[in-house]
C-alpha positions in Angstrom: 3.1 -31.8 -29.2 0.9 -31.0 -26.1 -2.3 -29.1 -27.0 -1.2 -26.1 -24.9 2.1 -25.8 -26.6 0.4 -25.9 -30.0 -2.0 -23.2 -28.9 0.9 -21.0 -27.7 2.6 -21.4 -31.1 -0.5 -20.4 -33.0 -1.4 -17.4 -30.8 2.2 -16.2 -30.5 1.6 -14.4 -27.2 4.1 -11.9 -25.7 4.3 -14.1 -22.6 4.2 -17.8 -21.9 0.5 -18.6 -21.6 0.7 -22.4 -21.7 -0.6 -22.7 -18.1 -3.5 -20.3 -19.0 -4.4 -22.5 -21.9 -4.1 -25.7 -19.9 -6.7 -24.7 -17.4 -9.3 -24.5 -20.2 -8.4 -27.8 -21.8 -11.1 -29.9 -20.1 -13.9 -27.5 -21.0 -12.6 -27.3 -24.6 -12.6 -31.1 -24.9 -16.1 -31.2 -23.4 -17.3 -28.6 -25.9 -15.9 -30.5 -28.9 -17.5 -33.7 -27.6 -20.9 -32.0 -27.4 -20.8 -30.3 -30.9 -18.6 -32.6 -33.0 -20.8 -34.1 -35.8 -18.3 -36.6 -37.2 -18.8 -40.4 -37.2 -18.2 -42.6 -34.2 -14.6 -43.3 -35.2 -13.7 -39.6 -35.3 -16.0 -38.3 -32.6 -14.5 -36.8 -29.5 -15.9 -38.6 -26.5 -16.7 -37.3 -23.1 -14.9 -39.5 -20.7 -17.7 -40.8 -18.4 -15.2 -42.4 -16.1 -14.7 -39.2 -14.2 -17.4 -37.0 -12.7 -15.4 -33.8 -13.3 -15.6 -34.3 -17.1 -19.3 -34.9 -16.9 -19.8 -31.8 -14.8 -17.8 -29.7 -17.3 -19.8 -31.1 -20.2 -23.1 -30.3 -18.5 -22.0 -26.8 -17.5 -20.9 -26.1 -21.0 -24.1 -27.5 -22.4 -26.1 -25.2 -20.2 -24.1 -22.2 -21.2 -24.7 -23.0 -24.9 -28.4 -23.7 -24.4 -28.1 -27.3 -25.6 -31.3 -29.2 -24.8 -31.3 -31.8 -22.1 -32.3 -34.6 -24.5 -29.4 -33.8 -26.8 -27.0 -34.0 -23.8 -28.5 -37.3 -22.7 -28.1 -38.7 -26.3 -24.5 -37.6 -26.3 -23.7 -39.3 -23.1 -25.7 -42.4 -24.2 -23.5 -42.6 -27.3 -20.4 -42.5 -25.2 -21.7 -45.2 -23.0 -22.7 -47.3 -25.9 -19.3 -47.0 -27.5 -17.5 -48.4 -24.5 -16.0 -51.8 -25.2 -17.6 -54.0 -22.5 -17.6 -57.2 -24.5 -21.4 -57.4 -24.4 -24.1 -56.1 -26.8 -25.6 -53.0 -25.1 -29.3 -52.6 -24.6 -30.1 -49.1 -26.1 -33.0 -48.6 -23.7 -30.8 -49.4 -20.7 -28.0 -47.2 -22.0 -30.5 -44.3 -22.5 -31.7 -44.8 -18.9 -28.2 -44.8 -17.5 -27.4 -41.6 -19.4 -30.6 -40.0 -18.1 -29.7 -41.0 -14.6 -26.2 -39.5 -15.0 -27.6 -36.2 -16.2 -30.2 -36.1 -13.4 -27.6 -36.9 -10.7 -25.0 -34.4 -11.9 -27.6 -31.7 -12.5 -28.8 -32.2 -8.9 -25.3 -31.7 -7.6 -24.8 -28.5 -9.7 -28.1 -27.1 -8.6 -27.3 -27.8 -5.0 -24.0 -26.0 -5.3 -25.6 -23.0 -7.1 -28.3 -22.7 -4.4 -25.6 -22.4 -1.8 -24.4 -19.2 -3.6 -27.8 -17.6 -3.6 -28.5 -17.1 0.1 -26.5 -16.4 3.3 -23.9 -17.7 3.8 -22.5 -17.7 0.2 -20.3 -20.8 0.7 -17.3 -18.7 1.6 -17.2 -16.6 -1.6 -18.5 -13.4 0.1 -19.0 -12.4 3.6 -21.7 -14.5 5.4 -23.5 -11.3 6.3 -23.4 -8.5 3.7 -23.7 -4.9 4.9 -27.1 -3.3 4.4 -27.6 -0.8 1.6 -27.9 -0.6 -2.1 -24.5 -2.3 -2.8 -25.6 -5.4 -1.0 -28.9 -5.5 -3.0 -26.8 -5.2 -6.2 -24.5 -8.0 -5.2 -27.4 -10.4 -4.4 -29.0 -9.6 -7.7 -25.8 -10.3 -9.6 -25.2 -13.6 -7.7 -28.6 -14.8 -8.7 -27.5 -14.6 -12.3 -24.5 -17.0 -11.9 -24.5 -19.5 -14.7 -26.4 -17.2 -17.2 -24.4 -17.2 -20.5 -22.3 -14.3 -21.7 -23.9 -12.5 -24.6 -22.1 -9.6 -26.4 -24.4 -6.5 -26.0 -26.8 -8.5 -23.9 -28.6 -7.8 -20.7 -29.9 -4.7 -18.9 -32.3 -3.5 -16.2 -34.9 -6.1 -17.5 -32.4 -9.0 -17.0 -30.8 -11.3 -19.6 -31.5 -10.5 -23.3 -30.3 -11.4 -26.7 -27.2 -9.4 -27.6 -25.9 -8.0 -30.9 -23.2 -9.2 -33.3 -21.7 -12.4 -32.0 -24.2 -12.3 -29.1 -27.3 -12.1 -31.3 -28.1 -15.8 -30.8 -27.4 -15.9 -27.1 -29.7 -14.7 -24.3 -27.6 -13.5 -21.4 -25.3 -10.6 -20.2 -22.2 -8.9 -21.2 -20.0 -7.4 -18.5 -21.7 -4.0 -18.3 -25.2 -5.5 -18.9 -24.8 -7.5 -15.7 -23.6 -4.6 -13.6 -26.4 -2.4 -15.0 -29.0 -5.0 -14.1 -27.6 -5.5 -10.6 -27.6 -1.8 -9.7 -31.1 -1.3 -11.3 -32.4 -3.7 -8.7 -31.0 -1.3 -6.1 -32.9 1.6 -7.8 -29.8 3.2 -9.3 -29.2 3.8 -13.0 -25.5 3.6 -14.0 -25.7 3.4 -17.8 -25.4 0.5 -20.2 -21.7 0.6 -21.0 -18.4 0.9 -19.2 -18.0 4.6 -20.1 -21.0 6.0 -18.3 -20.5 3.5 -15.5 -17.0 4.8 -14.9 -18.6 8.2 -14.2 -21.7 6.9 -12.3 -20.5 7.6 -8.8 -17.6 8.2 -6.4 -14.2 6.7 -7.2 -12.9 4.7 -4.3 -9.4 3.4 -3.4 -8.9 -0.4 -3.8 -8.2 -0.6 -0.1 -11.7 0.9 0.6 -13.8 -1.4 -1.6 -17.2 -2.5 -0.4 -19.6 -5.1 -1.8 -21.4 -3.6 -4.8 -18.6 -1.3 -6.0 -18.0 -1.4 -9.7 -14.4 -2.6 -10.5 -12.9 -1.7 -13.9 -10.1 -3.2 -16.0 -8.2 -1.5 -18.8 -5.6 -2.2 -21.5 -3.8 0.7 -19.9 -4.9 1.0 -16.2 -3.7 4.6 -16.1 -6.0 5.6 -19.0 -9.8 5.3 -18.4 -10.3 5.5 -22.2 -8.9 2.0 -22.5 -11.3 0.3 -20.1 -12.6 -2.9 -21.5 -14.2 -4.8 -18.6 -16.3 -4.2 -15.5 -17.3 -6.4 -12.6 -19.1 -6.1 -9.3 -17.0 -6.4 -6.1 -18.5 -9.0 -3.7 -15.9 -9.0 -0.9 -12.9 -11.1 0.1 -11.0 -9.9 -3.0 -13.5 -11.4 -5.4 -16.0 -10.1 -8.0 -19.0 -11.5 -9.9 -18.8 -10.7 -13.6 -19.6 -11.9 -17.2 -16.1 -12.5 -18.6 -16.3 -13.2 -22.4 -18.1 -14.9 -25.2 -18.4 -18.7 -24.5 -18.4 -18.1 -20.7 -21.1 -17.4 -18.2 -21.7 -15.2 -15.1 -19.3 -16.3 -12.4 -17.3 -15.4 -9.4 -13.6 -14.7 -9.9 -10.7 -13.3 -8.0 -9.7 -9.7 -8.7 -6.0 -10.4 -8.8 -5.5 -9.0 -12.3 -2.7 -6.7 -13.6 -5.2 -4.7 -15.7 -7.1 -3.3 -12.7 -8.0 0.3 -13.4 -10.1 1.5 -10.5 -13.4 1.3 -8.7 -16.6 3.4 -8.5 -19.4 3.4 -5.9 -22.6 4.3 -7.7 -24.8 7.0 -6.3 
């Protein structure tokens, strides 16, 4: 059966999440390809025929902290396993794999740089309003691509977390927002509880860049808040979503939205 259908049967969600699973399938395949330790006959291969697969593989590798040489070796193994009818030259294959990594890395870096200055490639207003909120937004956007780490991050930047985040240097959701606002000279606390009480509550229609946006299991009960992000404008936020992900920009169109706070 399709992978997404199998996942839905295992998870037994209350609603049909097959589309939600499907959007993560390319990244899941890339992750398996990078970490699978089986023999060549059982090894999941990154399909080098499409640049999208290569980009996903490299983004996943970066998020996991996989060394560049290991990624090059993985791509070289894929290239060497392609049936071309000729005996491949290992040195030539290694060079081709290195060229692929260099080229794709250059593309990704160029795209990332476009998010660090004005304009932000359409993700946020070309000109942010002045003030501490704008400073916080710029600080958070500079962390795009940093891995998620449970319990990680704070005013000093990314750090190793606790529990399942102990081996990853990065941010969890509140660690990122605490870091961003610390750059604006404001202390908001290190978890969602204190951050919910760190300033004035604002209506969703009055959101400004830098406002903290919260999400809860029960949006009417602040005690169930489980996530926080930083509003950047145009209905989007920058946040650290969950283990296995990285700091990224995402739309705020979620049903678990609980409210917003403007730190002071």
